[in-house]
Backbone as CSV, one residue per row, in Angstrom:
resi,resn,N_x,N_y,N_z,CA_x,CA_y,CA_z,C_x,C_y,C_z
1,UNK,0.842,-1.187,0.000,0.000,0.000,0.000,0.885,1.247,0.000
2,UNK,0.535,2.228,-0.805,1.306,3.476,-0.835,1.181,4.239,0.485
3,UNK,2.206,5.034,0.782,2.147,5.921,1.937,2.130,7.365,1.458
4,UNK,1.425,8.198,2.210,1.372,9.637,1.983,2.008,10.293,3.189
5,UNK,2.975,11.183,2.954,3.576,11.950,4.031,3.244,13.408,3.786
6,UNK,2.537,14.017,4.763,2.082,15.402,4.631,1.842,15.989,6.014
7,UNK,2.224,17.216,6.211,1.982,17.963,7.445,2.456,17.190,8.677
8,UNK,3.606,16.527,8.558,4.187,15.797,9.677,3.532,14.461,9.977
9,UNK,2.667,13.985,9.093,1.967,12.715,9.283,2.302,11.784,8.131
10,UNK,2.353,10.491,8.423,2.511,9.481,7.384,1.418,8.446,7.572
11,UNK,0.714,8.124,6.481,-0.379,7.167,6.560,-0.479,6.415,5.238
12,UNK,-1.096,5.260,5.282,-1.262,4.411,4.100,-2.606,4.668,3.430
13,UNK,-2.653,4.337,2.149,-3.910,4.399,1.402,-3.883,3.314,0.336
14,UNK,-5.009,3.089,-0.265,-5.097,2.144,-1.376,-4.458,2.755,-2.620
15,UNK,-3.866,1.946,-3.469,-3.365,2.424,-4.750,-4.540,2.961,-5.560
16,UNK,-4.398,4.179,-6.081,-5.462,4.801,-6.847,-6.398,5.664,-6.010
17,UNK,-6.120,5.783,-4.713,-6.969,6.598,-3.846,-6.876,8.072,-4.240
18,UNK,-7.959,8.804,-4.013,-8.005,10.239,-4.286,-7.210,10.966,-3.203
19,UNK,-6.253,11.794,-3.599,-5.374,12.465,-2.651,-6.139,13.402,-1.719
20,UNK,-7.064,14.197,-2.243,-7.830,15.116,-1.398,-8.573,14.358,-0.304
21,UNK,-9.257,13.297,-0.686,-10.023,12.492,0.258,-9.121,11.946,1.363
22,UNK,-7.977,11.420,0.984,-7.058,10.830,1.965,-6.477,11.886,2.908
23,UNK,-6.095,13.038,2.366,-5.543,14.090,3.232,-6.577,14.556,4.252
24,UNK,-7.785,14.826,3.803,-8.833,15.287,4.722,-9.195,14.206,5.733
25,UNK,-9.253,12.957,5.293,-9.592,11.843,6.182,-8.590,11.718,7.330
26,UNK,-7.345,12.088,7.070,-6.296,11.965,8.080,-5.972,13.289,8.771
27,UNK,-6.867,14.255,8.661,-6.735,15.500,9.408,-5.692,16.469,8.911
28,UNK,-5.311,16.357,7.654,-4.344,17.293,7.070,-5.089,18.556,6.638
29,UNK,-4.559,19.718,7.021,-5.163,21.008,6.669,-4.873,21.336,5.212
30,UNK,-5.723,20.887,4.325,-5.508,21.015,2.888,-5.810,22.407,2.352
31,UNK,-6.784,23.096,2.957,-7.212,24.396,2.456,-6.724,25.519,3.361
32,UNK,-6.306,26.628,2.759,-5.827,27.790,3.507,-6.975,28.731,3.851
33,UNK,-6.989,29.259,5.064,-7.947,30.293,5.457,-9.381,29.948,5.138
34,UNK,-10.084,30.896,4.503,-11.503,30.728,4.190,-11.767,29.660,3.125
35,UNK,-10.721,29.194,2.468,-10.899,28.115,1.493,-11.376,26.834,2.175
36,UNK,-11.218,26.740,3.508,-11.750,25.593,4.244,-13.274,25.559,4.132
37,UNK,-13.880,26.739,3.979,-15.334,26.852,3.874,-15.766,26.986,2.421
38,UNK,-15.030,27.814,1.672,-15.392,28.125,0.290,-14.487,27.332,-0.650
39,UNK,-14.904,26.123,-1.000,-14.164,25.328,-1.985,-15.175,24.463,-2.735
40,UNK,-14.744,23.864,-3.807,-15.667,23.132,-4.685,-15.959,21.710,-4.212
41,UNK,-15.396,21.313,-3.090,-15.639,19.986,-2.499,-15.159,18.843,-3.382
42,UNK,-14.161,19.128,-4.203,-13.523,18.046,-4.936,-13.891,17.871,-6.387
43,UNK,-14.588,18.831,-6.971,-14.951,18.655,-8.383,-13.932,19.290,-9.340
44,UNK,-12.927,19.953,-8.792,-11.837,20.453,-9.632,-12.027,21.828,-10.229
45,UNK,-12.958,22.614,-9.696,-13.217,23.924,-10.291,-12.626,25.102,-9.529
46,UNK,-12.327,24.944,-8.240,-11.878,26.116,-7.472,-10.365,26.271,-7.446
47,UNK,-9.623,25.181,-7.369,-8.164,25.255,-7.350,-7.556,25.481,-5.990
48,UNK,-8.357,25.457,-4.903,-7.823,25.747,-3.570,-7.061,24.587,-2.952
49,UNK,-7.136,23.412,-3.520,-6.432,22.247,-2.966,-5.090,22.007,-3.664
50,UNK,-4.549,23.036,-4.290,-3.272,22.895,-4.997,-2.146,22.569,-4.019
51,UNK,-1.369,21.550,-4.357,-0.235,21.116,-3.546,0.916,20.712,-4.461
52,UNK,2.088,20.644,-3.884,3.248,20.116,-4.600,3.418,18.662,-4.166
53,UNK,3.648,17.788,-5.121,3.726,16.352,-4.837,5.041,15.792,-5.361
54,UNK,5.707,15.024,-4.507,6.886,14.259,-4.921,6.485,12.798,-4.890
55,UNK,6.646,12.109,-5.999,6.321,10.694,-6.042,5.299,10.380,-7.112
56,UNK,4.990,9.089,-7.285,4.113,8.656,-8.374,2.629,8.913,-8.118
57,UNK,2.054,9.709,-9.005,0.614,9.991,-8.988,0.095,9.924,-10.421
58,UNK,-1.218,9.964,-10.561,-1.843,9.944,-11.880,-1.437,11.172,-12.690
59,UNK,-1.548,11.052,-14.000,-1.307,12.195,-14.879,-2.364,13.257,-14.618
60,UNK,-2.022,14.505,-14.816,-2.986,15.591,-14.641,-4.100,15.449,-15.682
61,UNK,-5.338,15.445,-15.226,-6.465,15.354,-16.158,-6.835,16.752,-16.663
62,UNK,-7.843,16.825,-17.526,-8.208,18.107,-18.145,-8.702,19.107,-17.111
63,UNK,-9.391,18.671,-16.052,-9.852,19.610,-15.023,-8.681,20.234,-14.285
64,UNK,-7.738,19.397,-13.904,-6.541,19.867,-13.202,-5.778,20.858,-14.082
65,UNK,-5.481,20.466,-15.304,-4.729,21.338,-16.212,-5.479,22.636,-16.504
66,UNK,-6.790,22.549,-16.727,-7.581,23.739,-17.061,-7.613,24.730,-15.907
67,UNK,-7.846,24.248,-14.691,-7.942,25.165,-13.549,-6.595,25.800,-13.240
68,UNK,-5.528,25.020,-13.320,-4.199,25.568,-13.034,-3.679,26.463,-14.155
69,UNK,-4.360,26.486,-15.287,-3.986,27.381,-16.389,-4.559,28.782,-16.189
70,UNK,-5.465,28.933,-15.218,-6.115,30.212,-14.958,-5.515,30.897,-13.736
71,UNK,-5.453,32.244,-13.759,-4.964,32.975,-12.586,-5.843,32.694,-11.364
72,UNK,-5.259,32.696,-10.203,-3.897,33.100,-9.891,-2.868,31.986,-10.048
73,UNK,-3.299,30.813,-10.507,-2.340,29.729,-10.722,-1.477,30.007,-11.950
74,UNK,-0.368,29.290,-12.025,0.546,29.383,-13.153,0.754,27.956,-13.652
75,UNK,0.403,27.650,-14.887,0.507,26.277,-15.373,1.941,25.743,-15.412
76,UNK,2.920,26.627,-15.352,4.319,26.193,-15.363,4.824,25.790,-13.980
77,UNK,4.047,26.086,-12.946,4.454,25.757,-11.581,4.161,24.290,-11.302
78,UNK,5.008,23.669,-10.496,4.914,22.247,-10.180,3.883,22.001,-9.063
79,UNK,2.615,22.282,-9.353,1.536,22.038,-8.407,0.494,21.137,-9.059
80,UNK,-0.301,20.498,-8.226,-1.413,19.669,-8.691,-2.619,19.929,-7.814
81,UNK,-3.807,19.698,-8.341,-5.011,19.762,-7.535,-5.176,18.402,-6.856
82,UNK,-5.187,18.415,-5.532,-5.302,17.160,-4.778,-6.584,16.415,-5.128
83,UNK,-7.651,17.166,-5.415,-8.946,16.532,-5.703,-8.960,15.780,-7.025
84,UNK,-8.029,16.060,-7.896,-7.981,15.430,-9.218,-6.797,14.473,-9.353
85,UNK,-6.176,14.134,-8.218,-4.952,13.337,-8.226,-5.163,11.995,-7.543
86,UNK,-4.717,10.947,-8.198,-4.764,9.588,-7.648,-3.361,9.180,-7.204
87,UNK,-3.272,8.582,-6.032,-2.001,8.153,-5.456,-1.622,6.800,-6.045
88,UNK,-0.421,6.727,-6.656,0.018,5.478,-7.291,1.193,4.819,-6.564
89,UNK,1.819,5.530,-5.644,2.949,5.006,-4.882,3.213,5.937,-3.714
90,UNK,4.333,5.747,-3.043,4.679,6.583,-1.891,4.907,8.022,-2.347
91,UNK,4.220,8.960,-1.682,4.342,10.371,-2.060,4.598,11.249,-0.848
92,UNK,5.120,12.439,-1.133,5.356,13.483,-0.131,4.660,14.742,-0.650
93,UNK,3.923,15.404,0.237,3.082,16.526,-0.172,3.465,17.786,0.599
94,UNK,3.536,18.912,-0.124,3.844,20.227,0.463,2.730,21.190,0.095
95,UNK,2.339,22.044,1.053,1.292,23.051,0.833,1.893,24.446,0.944
96,UNK,1.501,25.332,0.018,1.966,26.718,0.009,0.856,27.668,0.440
97,UNK,1.227,28.899,0.704,0.291,29.896,1.225,-0.574,30.517,0.130
98,UNK,-1.337,31.513,0.541,-2.328,32.249,-0.241,-3.579,31.387,-0.429
99,UNK,-4.670,32.023,-0.794,-5.985,31.379,-0.812,-6.001,30.087,-1.627
100,UNK,-5.434,30.107,-2.798,-5.452,28.946,-3.689,-4.234,28.038,-3.511
101,UNK,-3.386,28.321,-2.540,-2.191,27.509,-2.345,-1.123,27.765,-3.381
102,UNK,-1.224,28.896,-4.065,-0.302,29.218,-5.155,0.844,30.121,-4.710
103,UNK,0.911,30.454,-3.420,1.929,31.376,-2.929,3.336,30.802,-2.961
104,UNK,4.276,31.608,-2.485,5.685,31.215,-2.487,6.155,30.683,-1.131
105,UNK,5.409,30.983,-0.079,5.798,30.576,1.267,5.166,29.223,1.626
106,UNK,5.945,28.372,2.257,5.468,27.060,2.670,4.556,27.180,3.879
107,UNK,3.395,26.528,3.824,2.488,26.435,4.974,2.853,25.214,5.795
108,UNK,3.023,24.080,5.129,3.517,22.858,5.766,4.258,22.007,4.733
109,UNK,5.117,21.166,5.258,5.931,20.276,4.426,5.552,18.833,4.766
110,UNK,6.153,17.879,4.076,5.869,16.494,4.452,6.218,16.210,5.917
111,UNK,7.320,16.755,6.382,7.798,16.450,7.729,7.249,17.350,8.818
112,UNK,6.808,18.550,8.473,6.519,19.554,9.497,5.165,20.221,9.292
113,UNK,4.399,20.252,10.384,3.086,20.901,10.346,3.219,22.412,10.361
């Protein structure tokens, strides 16, 4: 079973599990500020669950690519929408600041909350 390391926690999931679902299930603070209340609940339209991922995950689908192509996201940045990402192996996840998680400052790393 793959492991996810995020916000100082490591936990297992099924291969192919939805990253957003797994992070929230294990108490990881996926959304910044008011995005905890105002988000699309996983349909891929808001972009607030953007994270940086190290490790094997599914290819970015059209929803992920389309949303990250729009401001304030930058399609050239190494981020993914957790709600549109399937875990395929052991991964490490980092969250950045600002409402959509597109900022430059780290909110949490794999090792540190």
